[in-house]
PLY file of the C-alpha trace (Angstrom):
ply
format ascii 1.0
element vertex 631
property float x
property float y
property float z
element edge 630
property int vertex1
property int vertex2
end_header
-8.30 -15.46 49.45
-7.27 -19.09 50.21
-4.31 -19.24 47.88
-1.67 -16.61 47.01
-1.61 -15.81 43.13
1.79 -16.57 41.72
3.54 -13.94 39.78
3.49 -14.54 36.00
7.21 -14.62 35.75
7.57 -17.12 38.50
4.81 -19.38 37.04
6.44 -19.25 33.64
9.85 -20.44 35.02
8.05 -23.23 37.03
6.06 -24.33 34.00
9.28 -24.28 31.91
11.15 -26.35 34.39
8.39 -29.06 34.49
7.77 -28.40 38.27
4.27 -28.16 39.82
3.10 -24.74 38.65
-0.01 -24.35 40.46
-2.38 -26.13 42.88
-6.06 -25.50 42.96
-7.95 -26.84 45.94
-11.58 -27.43 46.67
-13.19 -25.20 49.32
-12.82 -27.92 51.94
-9.30 -28.51 50.87
-9.71 -32.26 50.20
-9.49 -32.24 46.35
-6.42 -30.81 44.83
-5.71 -30.11 41.16
-2.11 -29.53 39.93
-0.90 -28.24 36.67
2.40 -28.27 34.91
3.93 -27.88 31.51
5.80 -31.03 30.68
8.58 -31.30 28.08
9.15 -34.74 26.49
10.01 -35.96 22.98
10.16 -32.62 21.61
6.72 -31.59 23.01
5.54 -29.24 25.62
2.08 -30.32 26.80
-0.10 -29.09 29.66
-0.46 -31.87 32.12
-3.01 -32.00 35.17
-3.31 -34.22 38.12
-6.13 -34.75 40.74
-5.69 -36.12 44.13
-8.30 -36.60 46.93
-7.17 -36.28 50.61
-3.56 -36.66 49.49
-4.24 -39.96 47.37
-3.75 -39.71 43.68
-6.85 -40.12 41.50
-5.94 -38.77 38.03
-2.24 -38.84 37.04
-0.37 -36.74 34.48
-3.20 -36.20 31.84
-2.89 -34.12 28.79
-5.49 -32.02 26.88
-4.91 -31.71 23.08
-6.97 -31.18 19.83
-6.46 -32.22 16.37
-7.43 -29.56 13.82
-9.11 -30.50 10.45
-5.66 -29.94 8.82
-4.14 -32.71 11.22
-2.24 -30.09 13.10
-2.28 -30.83 16.84
-3.12 -27.98 19.23
-1.60 -28.47 22.71
1.78 -30.23 21.74
3.96 -27.09 21.71
2.51 -24.93 24.39
4.19 -21.74 25.91
2.76 -20.09 28.94
1.30 -16.53 28.55
-0.63 -15.57 31.77
-2.91 -16.69 34.47
-6.19 -15.19 35.78
-6.86 -14.36 39.30
-7.90 -17.05 41.82
-11.72 -16.77 42.34
-13.76 -18.05 45.17
-17.40 -18.51 44.29
-20.37 -19.32 46.72
-23.96 -18.87 46.13
-27.16 -20.70 46.38
-30.03 -20.91 43.81
-33.36 -22.45 43.71
-34.24 -24.70 40.77
-37.76 -24.60 39.20
-37.95 -28.29 39.45
-35.34 -30.42 41.17
-34.20 -33.18 43.63
-33.54 -30.46 46.19
-35.13 -27.14 46.77
-31.87 -25.23 47.14
-28.50 -25.78 45.46
-25.29 -24.61 46.62
-22.69 -23.63 43.99
-19.33 -23.31 45.70
-15.92 -23.69 44.09
-12.41 -22.26 43.57
-11.57 -21.36 39.96
-8.76 -20.03 37.77
-7.87 -19.78 34.17
-4.48 -20.30 32.51
-3.52 -18.86 29.13
-1.08 -20.50 26.76
-0.19 -20.33 23.07
0.79 -23.33 20.87
3.68 -21.83 18.99
3.51 -24.32 16.05
-0.21 -24.45 15.60
-0.27 -20.61 16.17
-3.24 -20.91 18.36
-3.96 -19.54 21.80
-5.27 -22.05 24.35
-7.01 -21.12 27.65
-7.85 -23.74 30.36
-10.46 -22.86 32.89
-10.49 -24.94 36.07
-13.12 -25.30 38.72
-12.65 -27.27 41.90
-15.61 -28.24 44.06
-15.95 -30.26 47.21
-17.53 -32.92 45.00
-15.45 -32.89 41.87
-13.34 -31.06 39.30
-14.35 -29.55 35.95
-12.44 -27.93 33.13
-13.13 -26.51 29.77
-10.76 -25.29 27.06
-11.01 -22.29 24.78
-9.11 -22.34 21.52
-8.30 -18.78 20.15
-8.94 -15.63 21.96
-10.78 -12.29 21.87
-8.36 -11.01 19.31
-9.25 -13.68 16.77
-12.52 -14.54 15.04
-11.48 -16.86 12.37
-12.99 -20.25 11.56
-11.83 -23.45 13.33
-12.71 -27.05 12.75
-11.63 -29.66 15.37
-11.47 -33.20 14.15
-10.61 -34.75 17.50
-10.57 -33.67 21.12
-8.09 -35.68 23.21
-8.96 -34.79 26.86
-7.40 -37.36 29.03
-8.29 -38.84 32.32
-5.40 -41.10 33.34
-6.56 -42.87 36.46
-3.97 -43.90 39.16
-5.09 -47.58 38.87
-6.80 -49.79 36.46
-10.09 -49.57 38.33
-13.35 -51.17 37.30
-16.06 -48.97 35.48
-19.52 -49.54 34.39
-19.66 -49.31 30.60
-22.37 -48.96 28.03
-21.93 -48.02 24.32
-25.51 -46.72 23.77
-27.83 -44.48 25.76
-30.38 -47.10 26.39
-28.00 -50.04 26.51
-26.90 -52.73 28.89
-23.97 -52.13 31.26
-21.02 -54.37 31.96
-18.20 -53.98 34.56
-14.70 -53.73 32.94
-11.21 -52.53 33.85
-10.51 -49.04 32.48
-7.70 -50.42 30.31
-10.35 -52.61 28.54
-12.99 -49.84 28.17
-12.96 -49.99 24.37
-14.40 -47.19 22.30
-17.74 -45.16 22.03
-18.63 -45.50 25.65
-21.48 -43.29 26.98
-21.14 -40.78 29.86
-21.36 -40.59 32.71
-18.86 -43.29 33.29
-18.88 -44.31 36.92
-15.60 -45.83 38.18
-15.03 -47.67 41.46
-11.65 -46.45 42.78
-11.81 -48.21 46.25
-14.38 -49.24 48.84
-14.63 -45.61 49.99
-14.04 -43.81 46.76
-16.01 -43.39 43.40
-15.67 -41.07 40.47
-17.59 -40.42 37.31
-16.58 -38.82 34.09
-19.37 -36.56 32.77
-20.08 -33.69 30.52
-21.88 -30.45 31.27
-23.23 -27.32 29.28
-23.18 -29.06 26.01
-25.15 -26.65 23.73
-23.56 -26.15 20.40
-20.61 -28.74 20.22
-20.44 -32.45 19.52
-21.37 -34.75 22.25
-18.50 -36.46 24.13
-18.28 -40.20 24.31
-15.24 -41.94 25.86
-12.54 -44.59 24.86
-9.65 -46.34 26.24
-6.18 -44.87 25.26
-5.37 -48.29 23.67
-1.95 -48.54 25.14
-2.93 -50.83 28.05
-3.00 -47.96 30.58
-6.02 -46.94 32.65
-6.44 -43.83 30.62
-9.80 -42.69 29.38
-9.83 -40.24 26.42
-12.67 -38.01 25.18
-14.10 -39.06 21.78
-16.30 -36.63 19.88
-19.45 -37.73 18.04
-18.57 -35.45 15.13
-16.24 -32.71 13.91
-16.72 -29.35 15.64
-16.71 -26.05 13.64
-17.11 -22.47 14.80
-15.50 -19.10 14.92
-12.81 -18.55 17.46
-12.72 -18.28 20.37
-14.23 -21.73 20.46
-15.05 -23.23 23.94
-15.61 -26.91 24.79
-18.28 -28.06 27.11
-17.29 -28.69 30.70
-15.28 -31.94 31.17
-16.29 -33.21 34.69
-14.78 -35.59 37.23
-17.44 -36.29 39.86
-15.85 -37.57 43.11
-17.51 -39.15 46.16
-17.07 -41.65 48.90
-19.76 -44.00 47.34
-22.14 -44.32 44.40
-24.76 -42.74 46.61
-22.54 -39.83 47.29
-22.19 -39.13 43.62
-25.98 -39.15 43.27
-26.48 -36.87 46.27
-24.18 -34.22 44.56
-25.44 -34.65 40.90
-26.28 -31.07 40.93
-22.65 -30.45 40.08
-23.89 -30.88 36.45
-26.51 -28.16 36.82
-23.98 -25.85 38.54
-21.83 -25.97 35.44
-24.63 -24.51 33.37
-25.89 -20.92 32.96
-28.63 -19.69 35.22
-32.25 -19.77 34.18
-32.86 -17.72 31.06
-36.70 -17.72 31.39
-37.87 -14.62 33.20
-41.37 -16.04 34.15
-41.40 -19.70 34.96
-44.86 -19.93 36.42
-46.18 -21.92 33.53
-43.50 -24.70 34.11
-45.24 -27.39 36.23
-44.03 -30.87 37.10
-46.44 -33.73 37.55
-47.47 -37.35 36.94
-48.38 -38.46 33.49
-50.74 -41.13 32.06
-50.35 -42.11 28.43
-53.51 -42.11 26.34
-53.40 -45.19 24.07
-56.90 -45.35 22.38
-56.59 -42.08 20.49
-60.30 -41.67 20.80
-62.36 -38.82 22.28
-64.11 -41.12 24.72
-60.94 -42.86 25.75
-59.09 -39.59 26.21
-61.83 -38.23 28.46
-61.74 -41.37 30.58
-57.93 -40.81 30.99
-58.55 -37.19 31.92
-61.12 -38.34 34.51
-58.72 -40.88 35.94
-56.10 -38.15 36.13
-58.20 -35.77 37.90
-59.29 -38.34 40.37
-55.76 -39.76 41.18
-53.74 -36.59 41.41
-52.14 -36.85 38.04
-51.37 -33.64 36.25
-51.05 -34.73 32.59
-52.41 -36.87 29.94
-50.07 -37.54 27.02
-51.06 -38.51 23.44
-48.40 -40.72 22.01
-47.60 -41.70 18.50
-50.32 -41.96 15.90
-52.58 -38.92 16.57
-51.31 -36.84 13.51
-50.60 -39.87 11.19
-47.87 -42.61 10.88
-44.93 -41.11 12.76
-42.37 -42.63 10.45
-43.98 -41.22 7.32
-42.39 -37.97 6.12
-45.72 -36.97 4.76
-47.61 -37.09 8.06
-48.65 -33.53 9.05
-48.29 -32.64 12.87
-50.48 -29.55 12.26
-53.46 -31.84 11.89
-55.37 -34.50 13.94
-55.15 -37.31 11.45
-55.16 -40.84 13.04
-52.85 -43.49 12.09
-55.24 -46.27 11.26
-52.61 -48.75 12.62
-53.28 -47.43 16.06
-56.93 -46.17 16.11
-60.11 -45.89 14.09
-61.10 -42.90 16.14
-62.91 -40.59 16.37
-60.64 -38.19 18.14
-61.71 -34.58 18.73
-58.57 -33.22 20.22
-59.84 -29.69 20.68
-62.81 -31.03 22.73
-60.47 -33.17 24.84
-58.16 -30.22 25.52
-61.14 -28.09 26.70
-62.37 -30.97 28.82
-59.11 -31.54 30.45
-58.59 -27.80 31.13
-61.90 -27.55 32.96
-60.44 -30.30 35.23
-57.04 -28.74 35.55
-55.31 -31.43 33.58
-52.61 -30.60 30.98
-52.42 -32.32 27.56
-49.03 -33.33 26.15
-48.47 -34.53 22.61
-45.71 -36.70 20.99
-44.19 -35.58 17.80
-41.54 -37.60 15.86
-38.37 -35.96 14.73
-39.53 -36.26 11.03
-42.29 -33.77 11.74
-40.24 -31.75 14.13
-37.45 -31.07 11.79
-39.62 -29.80 8.98
-42.44 -28.21 11.05
-41.14 -27.01 14.36
-41.59 -23.29 13.81
-45.12 -23.90 12.67
-46.33 -26.38 15.25
-45.06 -24.74 18.41
-47.25 -21.49 18.11
-50.04 -23.73 16.86
-49.94 -26.06 19.82
-49.79 -23.02 22.16
-52.95 -21.68 20.53
-54.55 -25.11 20.91
-53.87 -25.00 24.69
-51.35 -27.87 24.71
-49.01 -27.79 27.71
-45.93 -29.61 26.25
-44.37 -31.69 23.63
-42.52 -34.97 23.68
-39.71 -34.85 21.05
-39.46 -38.37 19.69
-36.51 -40.26 18.13
-34.45 -37.05 17.81
-31.06 -37.11 16.25
-28.30 -36.78 18.78
-24.50 -36.65 19.00
-23.17 -34.53 16.27
-22.62 -30.76 16.58
-25.40 -30.11 14.11
-28.13 -31.98 15.90
-26.92 -31.09 19.37
-27.31 -27.37 18.31
-30.67 -28.03 16.67
-32.14 -29.92 19.69
-31.18 -27.22 22.22
-32.53 -24.61 19.90
-35.75 -26.63 19.69
-35.97 -26.47 23.60
-35.44 -22.70 23.47
-38.03 -22.24 20.78
-40.54 -24.25 22.86
-39.85 -21.96 25.80
-40.66 -18.89 23.57
-44.21 -20.40 23.33
-44.46 -21.50 26.93
-44.35 -25.16 26.07
-42.58 -27.86 28.13
-40.48 -30.51 26.61
-39.61 -34.25 27.14
-36.76 -35.55 24.88
-36.85 -39.11 23.64
-34.97 -41.43 22.85
-31.14 -41.48 22.92
-30.62 -37.94 24.38
-28.69 -37.73 27.71
-28.86 -34.63 29.80
-26.08 -32.23 30.45
-27.60 -29.82 32.84
-29.38 -27.61 30.27
-32.61 -27.83 32.30
-31.09 -25.20 34.65
-30.90 -22.63 31.86
-34.15 -23.79 30.15
-36.21 -25.53 32.86
-39.00 -26.13 30.37
-36.89 -29.05 29.47
-38.68 -31.21 32.03
-37.22 -34.73 31.42
-35.67 -36.88 28.96
-35.09 -40.71 28.19
-31.53 -41.72 27.27
-32.22 -44.70 29.73
-33.36 -48.23 29.48
-36.80 -47.76 31.10
-39.35 -50.32 32.11
-40.92 -50.31 28.61
-37.72 -52.18 27.60
-37.80 -54.61 30.53
-34.54 -53.83 32.15
-33.30 -56.35 34.84
-33.45 -55.09 38.45
-29.67 -55.14 38.37
-29.58 -52.86 35.27
-32.16 -50.49 36.89
-30.01 -50.18 39.95
-26.92 -49.67 37.85
-28.62 -46.89 35.96
-29.36 -44.97 39.17
-25.67 -44.55 39.84
-24.49 -44.05 36.23
-26.89 -42.47 33.66
-28.97 -40.80 36.42
-25.97 -38.87 37.75
-26.58 -36.66 34.56
-30.14 -35.70 35.44
-33.81 -36.64 35.22
-34.76 -40.01 33.53
-38.05 -40.72 32.07
-38.23 -44.38 33.18
-41.76 -45.33 31.99
-43.21 -47.17 34.92
-45.73 -49.84 33.90
-47.50 -51.13 37.08
-49.95 -53.71 35.84
-48.21 -55.08 32.70
-47.44 -58.89 33.05
-43.71 -58.04 32.86
-43.78 -56.84 36.44
-44.85 -60.24 37.74
-42.38 -61.94 35.59
-39.37 -59.78 36.15
-39.70 -57.48 39.20
-42.52 -56.87 41.88
-45.08 -54.30 42.39
-43.36 -53.06 45.59
-40.41 -52.40 43.39
-42.56 -50.54 40.83
-43.82 -48.27 43.60
-40.41 -47.68 44.84
-39.22 -46.58 41.32
-41.32 -43.43 41.61
-39.13 -42.32 44.50
-35.78 -43.67 43.37
-35.82 -42.45 39.80
-36.13 -38.71 39.56
-38.23 -37.20 36.76
-40.31 -34.00 37.01
-42.67 -35.56 34.56
-43.04 -39.13 35.96
-44.84 -41.46 33.42
-46.74 -44.07 35.42
-48.93 -46.91 34.06
-46.98 -46.86 30.71
-48.65 -50.00 29.45
-51.66 -49.73 31.64
-55.06 -48.05 30.88
-58.20 -47.08 32.88
-60.19 -47.80 29.77
-62.69 -50.58 29.28
-62.09 -53.12 26.57
-64.84 -51.52 24.62
-63.36 -48.08 24.88
-59.84 -49.31 24.00
-60.61 -52.12 21.48
-57.29 -53.77 22.30
-57.74 -56.53 24.89
-53.96 -56.90 25.18
-53.69 -53.81 27.24
-53.23 -54.10 31.04
-56.13 -52.72 32.93
-55.71 -50.53 35.95
-57.47 -52.35 38.74
-58.44 -50.64 41.99
-55.84 -51.71 44.44
-55.27 -50.06 47.89
-51.63 -49.46 47.28
-52.25 -47.15 44.34
-52.80 -44.44 46.91
-49.02 -44.15 46.93
-48.95 -43.09 43.34
-51.56 -40.67 44.17
-49.62 -39.05 46.93
-46.14 -39.30 45.72
-44.51 -36.02 44.30
-42.25 -35.86 41.31
-39.99 -32.95 42.62
-38.34 -32.65 45.99
-36.99 -30.51 48.72
-34.26 -32.84 49.78
-32.72 -35.96 48.71
-30.62 -38.59 50.62
-29.17 -42.00 49.44
-29.41 -44.10 52.55
-27.42 -46.95 50.90
-26.69 -48.28 47.41
-24.40 -50.70 45.55
-24.16 -50.51 41.79
-26.14 -53.34 40.21
-27.29 -54.72 43.68
-29.59 -52.44 45.63
-30.50 -48.88 46.30
-32.39 -47.29 49.25
-33.25 -43.49 48.58
-35.13 -41.04 50.82
-36.61 -37.93 49.50
-38.46 -35.02 51.33
-41.41 -32.97 50.04
-42.51 -30.51 52.60
-42.94 -32.31 55.95
-43.35 -35.72 54.33
-40.58 -38.10 53.56
-40.78 -40.87 50.90
-38.45 -43.90 50.81
-37.89 -46.14 47.82
-35.97 -49.45 48.21
-34.95 -51.56 45.17
-33.16 -54.92 45.43
-31.59 -57.11 42.72
-30.25 -60.57 42.92
-30.36 -61.92 46.48
-32.42 -61.56 49.64
-31.12 -58.66 51.76
-32.08 -57.07 55.01
-31.33 -53.36 55.78
-31.48 -51.18 58.87
-31.26 -47.36 58.93
-31.77 -44.83 61.57
-34.52 -42.25 60.90
-32.40 -39.47 62.27
-33.10 -37.26 59.33
-36.70 -36.79 60.67
-37.30 -33.64 62.75
-36.47 -34.14 66.35
-39.20 -34.33 69.04
-41.95 -35.00 66.42
-44.05 -38.10 65.93
-44.53 -39.51 62.42
-46.78 -42.00 60.85
-44.93 -44.42 58.55
-46.93 -46.31 55.88
-45.05 -49.04 54.09
-46.04 -50.79 50.80
-44.11 -54.05 50.72
-44.20 -57.24 48.69
-45.94 -60.27 50.31
-46.25 -63.19 48.09
-48.69 -64.84 50.68
-51.43 -62.32 49.93
-54.33 -63.46 47.80
-54.43 -60.31 45.59
-53.28 -59.48 42.12
-50.38 -57.26 43.14
-49.43 -58.90 46.47
-48.54 -55.56 48.24
-49.12 -55.43 51.93
-49.80 -52.03 53.56
-48.65 -51.54 57.18
-48.64 -48.42 59.50
-46.34 -47.72 62.40
-45.55 -44.70 64.46
-41.94 -43.61 64.29
-39.60 -40.69 65.30
-36.07 -39.48 64.75
-34.80 -42.19 67.08
-36.57 -44.96 65.35
-34.74 -47.53 63.13
-36.08 -48.52 59.75
-35.68 -52.26 59.02
-36.31 -53.56 55.51
-36.35 -57.19 54.28
-36.30 -57.43 50.49
-36.63 -60.54 48.23
-34.60 -60.86 45.12
-35.91 -58.45 42.46
-38.21 -56.91 45.06
-38.79 -53.61 46.58
-40.65 -51.45 49.07
-42.07 -47.92 49.24
-42.71 -45.98 52.34
-44.43 -42.65 53.05
-43.48 -40.93 56.42
-45.88 -38.04 57.45
-46.25 -35.96 60.61
-48.76 -37.96 62.83
-52.14 -36.35 63.07
0 1
1 2
2 3
3 4
4 5
5 6
6 7
7 8
8 9
9 10
10 11
11 12
12 13
13 14
14 15
15 16
16 17
17 18
18 19
19 20
20 21
21 22
22 23
23 24
24 25
25 26
26 27
27 28
28 29
29 30
30 31
31 32
32 33
33 34
34 35
35 36
36 37
37 38
38 39
39 40
40 41
41 42
42 43
43 44
44 45
45 46
46 47
47 48
48 49
49 50
50 51
51 52
52 53
53 54
54 55
55 56
56 57
57 58
58 59
59 60
60 61
61 62
62 63
63 64
64 65
65 66
66 67
67 68
68 69
69 70
70 71
71 72
72 73
73 74
74 75
75 76
76 77
77 78
78 79
79 80
80 81
81 82
82 83
83 84
84 85
85 86
86 87
87 88
88 89
89 90
90 91
91 92
92 93
93 94
94 95
95 96
96 97
97 98
98 99
99 100
100 101
101 102
102 103
103 104
104 105
105 106
106 107
107 108
108 109
109 110
110 111
111 112
112 113
113 114
114 115
115 116
116 117
117 118
118 119
119 120
120 121
121 122
122 123
123 124
124 125
125 126
126 127
127 128
128 129
129 130
130 131
131 132
132 133
133 134
134 135
135 136
136 137
137 138
138 139
139 140
140 141
141 142
142 143
143 144
144 145
145 146
146 147
147 148
148 149
149 150
150 151
151 152
152 153
153 154
154 155
155 156
156 157
157 158
158 159
159 160
160 161
161 162
162 163
163 164
164 165
165 166
166 167
167 168
168 169
169 170
170 171
171 172
172 173
173 174
174 175
175 176
176 177
177 178
178 179
179 180
180 181
181 182
182 183
183 184
184 185
185 186
186 187
187 188
188 189
189 190
190 191
191 192
192 193
193 194
194 195
195 196
196 197
197 198
198 199
199 200
200 201
201 202
202 203
203 204
204 205
205 206
206 207
207 208
208 209
209 210
210 211
211 212
212 213
213 214
214 215
215 216
216 217
217 218
218 219
219 220
220 221
221 222
222 223
223 224
224 225
225 226
226 227
227 228
228 229
229 230
230 231
231 232
232 233
233 234
234 235
235 236
236 237
237 238
238 239
239 240
240 241
241 242
242 243
243 244
244 245
245 246
246 247
247 248
248 249
249 250
250 251
251 252
252 253
253 254
254 255
255 256
256 257
257 258
258 259
259 260
260 261
261 262
262 263
263 264
264 265
265 266
266 267
267 268
268 269
269 270
270 271
271 272
272 273
273 274
274 275
275 276
276 277
277 278
278 279
279 280
280 281
281 282
282 283
283 284
284 285
285 286
286 287
287 288
288 289
289 290
290 291
291 292
292 293
293 294
294 295
295 296
296 297
297 298
298 299
299 300
300 301
301 302
302 303
303 304
304 305
305 306
306 307
307 308
308 309
309 310
310 311
311 312
312 313
313 314
314 315
315 316
316 317
317 318
318 319
319 320
320 321
321 322
322 323
323 324
324 325
325 326
326 327
327 328
328 329
329 330
330 331
331 332
332 333
333 334
334 335
335 336
336 337
337 338
338 339
339 340
340 341
341 342
342 343
343 344
344 345
345 346
346 347
347 348
348 349
349 350
350 351
351 352
352 353
353 354
354 355
355 356
356 357
357 358
358 359
359 360
360 361
361 362
362 363
363 364
364 365
365 366
366 367
367 368
368 369
369 370
370 371
371 372
372 373
373 374
374 375
375 376
376 377
377 378
378 379
379 380
380 381
381 382
382 383
383 384
384 385
385 386
386 387
387 388
388 389
389 390
390 391
391 392
392 393
393 394
394 395
395 396
396 397
397 398
398 399
399 400
400 401
401 402
402 403
403 404
404 405
405 406
406 407
407 408
408 409
409 410
410 411
411 412
412 413
413 414
414 415
415 416
416 417
417 418
418 419
419 420
420 421
421 422
422 423
423 424
424 425
425 426
426 427
427 428
428 429
429 430
430 431
431 432
432 433
433 434
434 435
435 436
436 437
437 438
438 439
439 440
440 441
441 442
442 443
443 444
444 445
445 446
446 447
447 448
448 449
449 450
450 451
451 452
452 453
453 454
454 455
455 456
456 457
457 458
458 459
459 460
460 461
461 462
462 463
463 464
464 465
465 466
466 467
467 468
468 469
469 470
470 471
471 472
472 473
473 474
474 475
475 476
476 477
477 478
478 479
479 480
480 481
481 482
482 483
483 484
484 485
485 486
486 487
487 488
488 489
489 490
490 491
491 492
492 493
493 494
494 495
495 496
496 497
497 498
498 499
499 500
500 501
501 502
502 503
503 504
504 505
505 506
506 507
507 508
508 509
509 510
510 511
511 512
512 513
513 514
514 515
515 516
516 517
517 518
518 519
519 520
520 521
521 522
522 523
523 524
524 525
525 526
526 527
527 528
528 529
529 530
530 531
531 532
532 533
533 534
534 535
535 536
536 537
537 538
538 539
539 540
540 541
541 542
542 543
543 544
544 545
545 546
546 547
547 548
548 549
549 550
550 551
551 552
552 553
553 554
554 555
555 556
556 557
557 558
558 559
559 560
560 561
561 562
562 563
563 564
564 565
565 566
566 567
567 568
568 569
569 570
570 571
571 572
572 573
573 574
574 575
575 576
576 577
577 578
578 579
579 580
580 581
581 582
582 583
583 584
584 585
585 586
586 587
587 588
588 589
589 590
590 591
591 592
592 593
593 594
594 595
595 596
596 597
597 598
598 599
599 600
600 601
601 602
602 603
603 604
604 605
605 606
606 607
607 608
608 609
609 610
610 611
611 612
612 613
613 614
614 615
615 616
616 617
617 618
618 619
619 620
620 621
621 622
622 623
623 624
624 625
625 626
626 627
627 628
628 629
629 630
């Protein structure tokens, strides 16, 4: 055991005297969490501090709650007891992930108190990892089972300085960079904070299942204090436990992303006994809603190593009409005149080992979920995209996660749109393949926003970024090299590619405005690139400016580089390659001098672990590279 457990009497005295009562350290000893009971202005509050390598990160922060009757829980605490110090170290293998094996190592301890005026037990559970700190609070105890309604949760994160943070107030919104004291209210999580040139942090949430989602606000007193802000009241029987409040800590934004499995580690292990039916893959969206067009998409998917074809809105009627029936194939005439024989398409796709996914808007989901899930399973559908779901409140948070569990009961995979941001629930129910909660390419984000997203929103988990390769917006705003790189940089077990593009002819589609998929040599990259990985490394990155990410699948490495506002040159050692082995590096880079539609140059070079990778990226450009063992 790394730390001696203090006797309860000694701890009680220490807490009562406002001294440091306990110090919990990360396994490597670099991160320290300190607890004390602090008496001031007639209150006795629990305060915590976090330091990294001896430098303060979080100062003197309290954790209190406001009950529905306006009584504050946490203002008049008395120490009761402490649990034993626990050291935990295990590895587990995700069904789909950014790495094949995840280590879950931490030190943890619980501390029990009672609020003497609110007459409510309060327990704090702390975990300290090498890459961050997490805590959750339980109100009430095993001896009580009465109802409790929480109006406010005030978990504080009082930073040691007024550091800049990247703020957005909607799940698919733009970001701006503001000092913590000017954060405002209703800010999305994760909230990434730049502490110094060699320290970053992010406030996040994990294991949100049946509780109101957390957003964040400034304390409003001019201090660099961030406070939790619930999306609704929370009601339940005691003991009532919050989700994990997480402080991710790293030396750089890339370090945070390399350790984003902290969010997964704070969730329960996989609850699905047989996961063999859960399969990642690349997806093409079917936009004609016709039998002929659908089969063309299936043929394209089979020929190009895609795994799924998805039918988006319109296949069962107008998605915003409450009368639309998702148990039927009833085309929305706004989208297609048909005909569509979905059963025939499913059979045709199955013969070619292609799965069919269908979109269902929340209006049909909310009234027909228990009916459509077993029905879709009987049809042979592989998964459902839940569209425009309600999020935030405790009611809809509980409903949505229940809808994921119900899908698992029928061996159906799930993609959640639109405002939902992940909290690690895909560890427990890995049929939750991906989710939006991100401003993807269908909304034409700037390159700067896309790179910001990698080190903010994507810390929470997979992001359905809707790559649209041939759409005119690519030439106007980005580059095709950057589009290729996004398939590596943005992690999503279901990767939607060609979002606005189609393999259909104009006659099949009937909509000449659609971008046609044109045979281009570089499309081999999309054919080869996986959607899940054995290893992930961030070679370099600066929020809003650039990102270079390397991911391994088997013996192959894929590198994606995205650059925003100015021309840059990068060089990296390829020392992550296996020693004494020769590789073939095939790069796909922007070259405006080429007389081709996409202007992507393909070049081959032999490399090894002693080679150096040199990249020259234009503004709003990018490059993708595949490195494979030489034949």
